[in-house]
C-alpha positions as CSV (number, residue, x, y, z in Angstrom):
1,X,-71.5,54.0,-67.6
2,X,-71.9,57.0,-65.4
3,X,-69.0,58.6,-63.5
4,X,-69.9,60.8,-60.5
5,X,-69.3,64.5,-61.0
6,X,-69.7,64.3,-64.8
7,X,-73.1,65.8,-65.5
8,X,-75.3,66.1,-68.6
9,X,-77.2,69.4,-68.5
10,X,-80.2,70.4,-70.6
11,X,-80.8,74.2,-70.7
12,X,-84.4,75.1,-71.4
13,X,-85.4,76.3,-74.8
14,X,-88.3,78.7,-75.4
15,X,-89.6,78.5,-78.9
16,X,-92.1,80.3,-81.1
17,X,-92.7,80.8,-84.8
18,X,-89.3,82.6,-85.1
19,X,-87.2,79.7,-83.6
20,X,-86.0,79.4,-80.0
21,X,-84.1,81.1,-77.3
22,X,-81.9,79.4,-74.6
23,X,-79.9,80.7,-71.7
24,X,-76.8,78.4,-72.1
25,X,-74.8,79.8,-69.2
26,X,-76.2,80.9,-65.8
27,X,-73.8,80.9,-62.9
28,X,-76.6,80.6,-60.3
29,X,-78.2,77.7,-62.1
30,X,-74.9,75.9,-62.1
31,X,-74.3,76.6,-58.4
32,X,-77.8,75.3,-57.7
33,X,-76.7,72.1,-59.5
34,X,-73.6,71.9,-57.3
35,X,-71.2,73.2,-59.9
36,X,-68.8,75.9,-58.6
37,X,-66.2,75.9,-61.4
38,X,-65.5,79.6,-61.8
39,X,-65.2,79.6,-65.6
40,X,-62.5,82.1,-66.9
41,X,-62.0,81.1,-70.6
42,X,-64.2,80.1,-73.6
43,X,-62.8,77.9,-76.4
44,X,-64.4,77.4,-79.7
45,X,-63.6,74.5,-82.1
46,X,-64.7,73.9,-85.6
47,X,-64.0,70.6,-87.4
48,X,-64.5,70.3,-91.2
49,X,-65.0,66.6,-91.4
50,X,-66.9,63.8,-89.6
51,X,-64.5,61.5,-87.9
52,X,-62.2,64.2,-86.5
53,X,-60.9,63.2,-83.1
54,X,-59.6,65.8,-80.7
55,X,-58.2,64.4,-77.5
56,X,-57.7,62.9,-75.0
57,X,-56.5,66.1,-73.4
58,X,-56.1,67.4,-69.8
59,X,-54.3,70.1,-67.9
60,X,-52.4,69.1,-64.7
61,X,-52.6,71.0,-61.4
62,X,-52.1,73.7,-60.6
63,X,-53.9,74.6,-63.9
64,X,-56.4,71.7,-64.0
65,X,-59.6,72.6,-65.9
66,X,-63.2,71.8,-65.4
67,X,-65.1,72.2,-68.7
68,X,-68.7,72.9,-69.8
69,X,-69.1,71.6,-73.4
70,X,-71.8,72.4,-75.9
71,X,-72.3,71.8,-79.6
72,X,-73.2,74.9,-81.7
73,X,-73.4,73.0,-85.0
74,X,-73.3,69.3,-85.9
75,X,-72.8,66.5,-83.3
76,X,-70.1,64.8,-81.3
77,X,-69.5,61.8,-79.1
78,X,-67.9,63.5,-76.1
79,X,-65.6,61.3,-74.1
80,X,-64.1,61.6,-70.6
81,X,-61.6,59.4,-68.8
82,X,-61.3,59.6,-65.0
83,X,-57.7,60.4,-64.1
84,X,-58.3,60.9,-60.3
85,X,-56.1,58.2,-58.7
86,X,-58.3,58.0,-55.6
87,X,-61.5,57.5,-57.6
88,X,-63.1,54.1,-57.9
89,X,-63.6,55.0,-61.5
90,X,-59.9,55.7,-62.2
91,X,-59.1,54.7,-65.8
92,X,-62.8,54.3,-66.7
93,X,-64.4,56.3,-69.5
94,X,-67.8,57.4,-70.5
95,X,-69.2,58.9,-73.7
96,X,-72.1,61.2,-74.2
97,X,-73.7,62.1,-77.5
98,X,-74.1,65.9,-77.8
99,X,-75.6,67.8,-80.7
100,X,-76.8,71.3,-81.7
101,X,-80.2,69.8,-82.2
102,X,-80.6,68.8,-78.5
103,X,-78.7,71.7,-77.0
104,X,-77.5,69.4,-74.2
105,X,-74.2,70.2,-72.4
106,X,-71.6,68.2,-70.5
107,X,-70.0,69.3,-67.4
108,X,-66.6,67.7,-66.8
109,X,-64.8,68.3,-63.5
110,X,-61.1,68.8,-63.2
111,X,-59.2,65.5,-63.0
112,X,-60.5,64.1,-66.3
113,X,-59.0,63.6,-69.8
114,X,-61.4,64.9,-72.4
115,X,-61.9,64.3,-76.1
116,X,-64.5,64.0,-78.8
117,X,-65.2,62.7,-82.2
118,X,-67.3,64.6,-84.7
119,X,-70.4,62.8,-86.0
120,X,-71.1,65.3,-88.8
121,X,-69.1,67.5,-91.2
122,X,-68.8,71.2,-90.1
123,X,-69.2,70.5,-86.4
124,X,-68.6,73.4,-84.0
125,X,-68.3,73.3,-80.3
126,X,-67.9,75.8,-77.5
127,X,-66.6,75.0,-74.1
128,X,-65.9,77.0,-71.0
129,X,-62.8,76.3,-68.9
130,X,-62.2,77.0,-65.2
131,X,-58.5,77.9,-65.7
132,X,-56.5,79.4,-68.5
133,X,-54.6,77.4,-71.0
134,X,-51.2,76.6,-69.6
135,X,-49.0,74.7,-72.3
136,X,-46.5,73.6,-69.7
137,X,-49.2,71.7,-67.8
138,X,-51.1,70.1,-70.7
139,X,-51.1,66.3,-71.3
140,X,-52.5,64.0,-74.0
141,X,-53.3,60.3,-73.8
142,X,-53.7,58.3,-77.0
143,X,-57.4,58.3,-78.0
144,X,-57.3,54.6,-79.1
145,X,-55.3,53.4,-76.2
146,X,-55.9,49.6,-75.8
147,X,-56.0,49.8,-72.0
148,X,-58.8,52.3,-72.0
149,X,-60.9,50.6,-74.7
150,X,-62.9,53.7,-75.6
151,X,-65.6,52.9,-78.1
152,X,-65.6,55.9,-80.4
153,X,-68.2,54.4,-82.6
154,X,-65.9,54.5,-85.6
155,X,-62.8,52.7,-87.0
156,X,-59.8,54.3,-85.2
157,X,-57.8,53.8,-88.4
158,X,-60.0,56.4,-90.1
159,X,-59.7,59.0,-87.4
160,X,-58.6,62.5,-88.5
161,X,-56.0,63.6,-85.9
162,X,-53.6,66.4,-85.2
163,X,-49.9,65.6,-85.1
164,X,-50.0,66.1,-81.3
165,X,-52.8,63.7,-80.9
166,X,-51.2,61.1,-83.2
167,X,-48.1,61.2,-81.0
168,X,-50.0,61.0,-77.7
169,X,-48.7,58.7,-75.0
170,X,-50.2,55.5,-73.7
171,X,-52.2,55.0,-70.5
172,X,-50.0,52.2,-69.4
173,X,-47.2,53.6,-67.4
174,X,-49.0,57.0,-67.1
175,X,-48.6,58.6,-63.7
176,X,-51.7,60.7,-63.0
177,X,-51.1,64.2,-61.5
178,X,-54.6,64.1,-60.0
179,X,-55.0,62.8,-56.4
């Protein structure tokens, strides 16, 4: 499934006998693609083991975050859930395989919950955010919520979770802060 506004980007790689070079962030290139997120913070995440799930996380307005995600080492299934109440895709999810080998990125607009599961040991990701981390505005939805039916490509009982993600709330009864 595709959700409007969520974009897979493929930065060009220029290779030779030494390896390759890629310009992974270019504000003009993003603007030309219709992305005007104004990124202000970079976050880096390293997961020791395959099957590590991080998410589903979001920040509510006025500190909602758009994100630009890329994998530096390893591979992930990157998952987004539309939390925009006015969207015809509200409550729908999509997953995109990202890896260091392909260099593809995923742009996630504000108004989405975001999470990923690692597909390889030693997976490292980098993501840009359009607002600063604001703990008072963060939210978490259970990654294996039965109403969302996200297919993580793994047995949820074997997921490696943080305490916060293990205690995450259900989508049923969730009141989205996104119009």
